[in-house]
C-alpha positions in Angstrom: -139.1 57.8 73.9 -138.6 57.3 70.2 -141.6 56.1 68.3 -141.3 52.9 66.2 -141.2 53.5 62.4 -144.5 53.1 60.6 -144.5 50.4 57.9 -146.1 51.7 54.7 -147.7 49.0 52.5 -146.4 48.7 48.9 -148.6 50.2 46.3 -149.4 48.1 43.2 -147.0 50.0 41.0 -144.2 49.8 43.6 -143.8 46.0 43.6 -140.0 45.4 43.8 -138.3 44.4 40.5 -136.7 41.4 42.3 -140.3 40.1 43.0 -141.3 40.6 39.4 -138.2 38.8 38.2 -138.7 35.9 40.6 -142.3 35.5 39.4 -141.2 35.4 35.8 -138.7 32.6 36.6 -141.2 30.7 38.7 -143.8 31.0 36.0 -141.4 29.7 33.3 -140.2 26.7 35.4 -143.8 26.0 36.6 -145.0 25.9 33.0 -142.2 23.7 31.9 -142.8 21.2 34.7 -146.6 21.6 34.8 -146.5 22.5 38.5 -149.3 25.0 38.6 -152.1 23.3 36.5 -155.4 25.0 37.3 -158.0 23.0 39.2 -161.4 24.4 38.3 -163.3 22.5 41.0 -163.8 23.8 44.5 -163.4 27.3 45.9 -160.6 29.5 44.4 -157.5 29.9 46.5 -157.0 33.2 48.2 -153.2 33.0 47.3 -152.5 31.3 44.0 -149.7 28.7 44.2 -147.5 30.6 41.8 -147.8 33.7 44.0 -147.3 31.8 47.2 -144.0 30.3 45.9 -142.9 33.8 44.6 -143.6 35.3 48.0 -141.6 32.5 49.7 -138.6 33.0 47.5 -138.8 36.8 47.8 -138.7 36.5 51.6 -135.5 34.5 51.4 -133.9 36.7 48.7 -134.8 40.0 50.5 -133.4 38.6 53.8 -136.7 39.3 55.6 -136.8 37.4 58.9 -140.6 37.0 59.1 -143.5 36.2 56.8 -145.4 38.9 58.6 -143.2 41.6 57.1 -144.1 40.3 53.6 -147.7 40.1 54.5 -147.8 43.7 55.6 -145.6 45.1 52.8 -147.9 43.8 50.1 -151.0 44.8 52.0 -152.4 41.2 51.8 -154.8 41.7 54.8 -157.6 42.6 52.3 -156.9 39.3 50.4 -156.6 36.7 53.1 -155.8 36.2 56.8 -152.2 35.9 57.9 -152.8 32.2 58.8 -154.0 31.5 55.3 -150.9 33.3 53.9 -148.5 31.2 56.0 -150.3 27.9 55.2 -150.2 28.8 51.5 -146.4 29.4 51.6 -145.6 26.3 53.7 -147.6 24.2 51.2 -145.2 25.2 48.5 -142.3 23.4 50.1 -143.0 20.3 48.0 -143.1 22.3 44.8 -139.7 23.9 45.7 -138.3 20.4 46.4 -139.5 19.2 42.9 -137.8 22.2 41.3 -134.6 21.6 43.2 -134.5 17.9 42.1 -135.1 18.9 38.5 -132.3 21.5 38.6 -129.9 19.0 40.2 -130.8 16.4 37.6 -130.2 18.9 34.8 -127.0 20.1 36.4 -125.5 16.6 36.5 -125.7 16.4 32.7 -123.3 19.3 32.2 -121.4 19.1 35.4 -117.7 20.0 35.7 -115.3 17.1 36.2 -114.4 18.4 39.7 -117.0 18.3 42.5 -116.9 19.3 46.2 -118.8 17.7 49.1 -119.1 19.3 52.5 -121.6 19.7 55.4 -122.7 22.7 57.4 -124.5 23.1 60.7 -128.1 24.4 60.8 -129.2 25.2 64.4 -132.9 25.3 64.9 -132.6 27.4 68.1 -130.0 28.9 70.4 -127.8 26.3 72.2 -129.2 27.5 75.5 -132.7 26.7 74.4 -131.9 23.2 72.9 -133.1 21.2 75.9 -136.5 22.9 75.7 -137.0 23.1 71.9 -140.1 21.0 70.9 -141.0 21.8 67.3 -138.0 20.0 65.6 -137.2 17.7 68.5 -138.1 14.6 66.4 -135.7 15.6 63.6 -133.0 17.6 65.3 -130.2 16.5 67.6 -127.1 17.8 69.4 -124.0 18.1 67.2 -120.7 19.9 67.2 -119.2 22.2 64.7 -116.2 24.6 64.6 -118.5 27.1 66.5 -119.2 24.6 69.3 -122.2 22.5 70.3 -125.6 23.2 68.7 -129.0 21.7 68.5 -130.3 21.2 65.0 -129.7 19.6 61.6 -126.8 19.1 59.3 -126.9 19.8 55.6 -124.6 17.9 53.3 -124.1 19.3 49.8 -122.2 18.4 46.6 -121.6 21.1 44.0 -119.3 21.2 41.0 -116.5 23.7 40.3 -118.9 25.9 38.3 -121.4 26.3 41.1 -124.1 23.7 40.1 -125.7 21.9 43.1 -125.7 18.2 42.3 -126.6 16.6 45.6 -128.3 17.5 48.9 -129.1 15.7 52.1 -130.5 16.8 55.5 -129.7 14.7 58.5 -129.6 14.9 62.3 -126.6 16.9 63.6 -125.0 13.7 64.8 -125.5 11.7 61.6 -122.7 9.6 60.1 -120.9 11.9 57.6 -119.4 9.0 55.6 -122.7 7.2 55.1 -124.3 10.5 53.9 -121.4 11.0 51.6 -122.0 7.6 50.0 -125.7 8.3 49.6 -125.6 11.7 47.9 -122.7 10.9 45.6 -123.6 7.4 44.5 -124.8 8.6 41.1 -122.2 11.3 40.6 -119.0 10.8 38.7 -115.8 12.7 38.3 -113.3 13.8 41.0 -115.1 14.4 44.3 -113.1 16.5 46.7 -113.8 16.4 50.5 -112.2 17.6 53.7 -110.4 15.6 56.4 -113.7 14.9 58.2 -114.5 12.2 55.5 -111.0 10.7 55.7 -111.3 6.9 55.3 -109.5 4.4 53.1 -112.6 2.2 53.1 -114.8 5.1 51.9 -112.3 5.9 49.1 -112.3 2.2 48.0 -116.1 2.0 48.2 -116.6 5.1 46.1 -114.0 4.4 43.5 -115.3 3.5 40.0 -112.6 2.9 37.3 -112.6 5.7 34.7 -115.8 7.2 36.2 -115.3 8.3 39.8 -112.5 9.0 42.2 -112.7 10.6 45.7 -109.9 12.9 46.7 -110.2 13.3 50.5 -107.8 15.6 52.3 -105.7 13.6 54.9 -105.4 14.7 58.5 -102.3 16.9 59.3 -100.9 14.1 61.4 -101.0 11.6 58.5 -97.8 11.1 56.6 -99.3 11.1 53.1 -97.8 12.7 50.1 -100.0 14.8 47.7 -99.3 16.0 44.2 -99.4 19.7 43.4 -102.6 19.3 41.4 -104.2 17.6 44.4 -103.2 20.4 46.8 -104.6 22.9 44.3 -108.0 21.1 44.3 -108.0 21.0 48.1 -107.6 24.8 48.2 -110.6 25.3 45.9 -112.9 23.8 48.5 -113.4 27.4 49.7 -116.1 27.6 47.0 -118.5 25.3 48.8 -117.7 27.1 52.1 -118.7 30.4 50.4 -121.9 28.8 49.3 -122.8 27.9 52.9 -121.9 31.4 54.0 -124.1 33.0 51.3 -127.0 30.7 52.1 -126.9 31.7 55.8 -126.2 35.4 55.5 -128.1 36.3 52.4 -130.8 33.6 51.9 -131.9 33.0 55.5 -131.0 29.3 55.7 -130.6 29.1 59.5 -133.6 30.3 61.5 -135.4 29.7 64.8 -138.6 31.5 64.0 -140.9 28.9 62.3 -143.6 27.4 64.6 -144.1 24.1 62.7 -142.0 21.4 61.1 -143.4 22.4 57.7 -142.3 26.0 58.4 -138.7 24.9 59.1 -138.4 22.5 56.2 -140.1 25.0 53.9 -137.6 27.7 55.0 -134.6 25.4 54.1 -136.0 24.5 50.7 -137.0 28.1 49.8 -133.5 29.3 50.9 -131.8 26.8 48.6 -134.1 27.5 45.7 -133.6 31.3 45.9 -129.9 30.7 46.1 -129.9 28.4 43.0 -132.0 30.9 41.0 -129.6 33.8 41.6 
């Protein structure tokens, strides 16, 4: 029987460069937004907030599946317990959300004229375990995607043609796509391109703002609707947002079933998005 490989903790001088780069970025943004102001009262924290957020982003960027692997790699057992480490990371979800909001607000100022909106499925467990899943039961629901039925959430995102994320929304898997579309794009101008799942004349009329916003929604194949060549060209460029979803899931750990708390799940989604944005 083959023995399991022994995990060797990282020495101080062997800290990955990607971790150091992430900490530099987090420090810069934290200073700019005053996110990590020192509180001199009470007991000092075992894991400083700036380090906790860096560990969280490093986990998503390095495609590690568990926090335990990070805890062991950096030999943190001498610093705190694993429970303290997990709590420290999950607590940074609100900080990650603040940074994402700030980045989206900054992105809208210099956004490209053309934007794309789409949604992707985020299962919280395997479909066969959906009936018995408890942790996210109050937030998740059954939905259907191109891969079949799943139990989880749906993430709707708007990004511009140059890759800036401008709008985000998490909803139940059976949420109304058109209402979500209205909500996340209400303050976004330009040409917003969407797929046939959002096809609705009423939606196009509601979102239209003269000289400011126009929604270009791809019609169903069965609809007799003519499109100009430039419109077809914009439809074809929707692959960009689909590639974003693929990258988030494959390389930033967006979809997971391992967290054991709601904070753990939500934190994972926010850390995944932030690590993706900071690439």
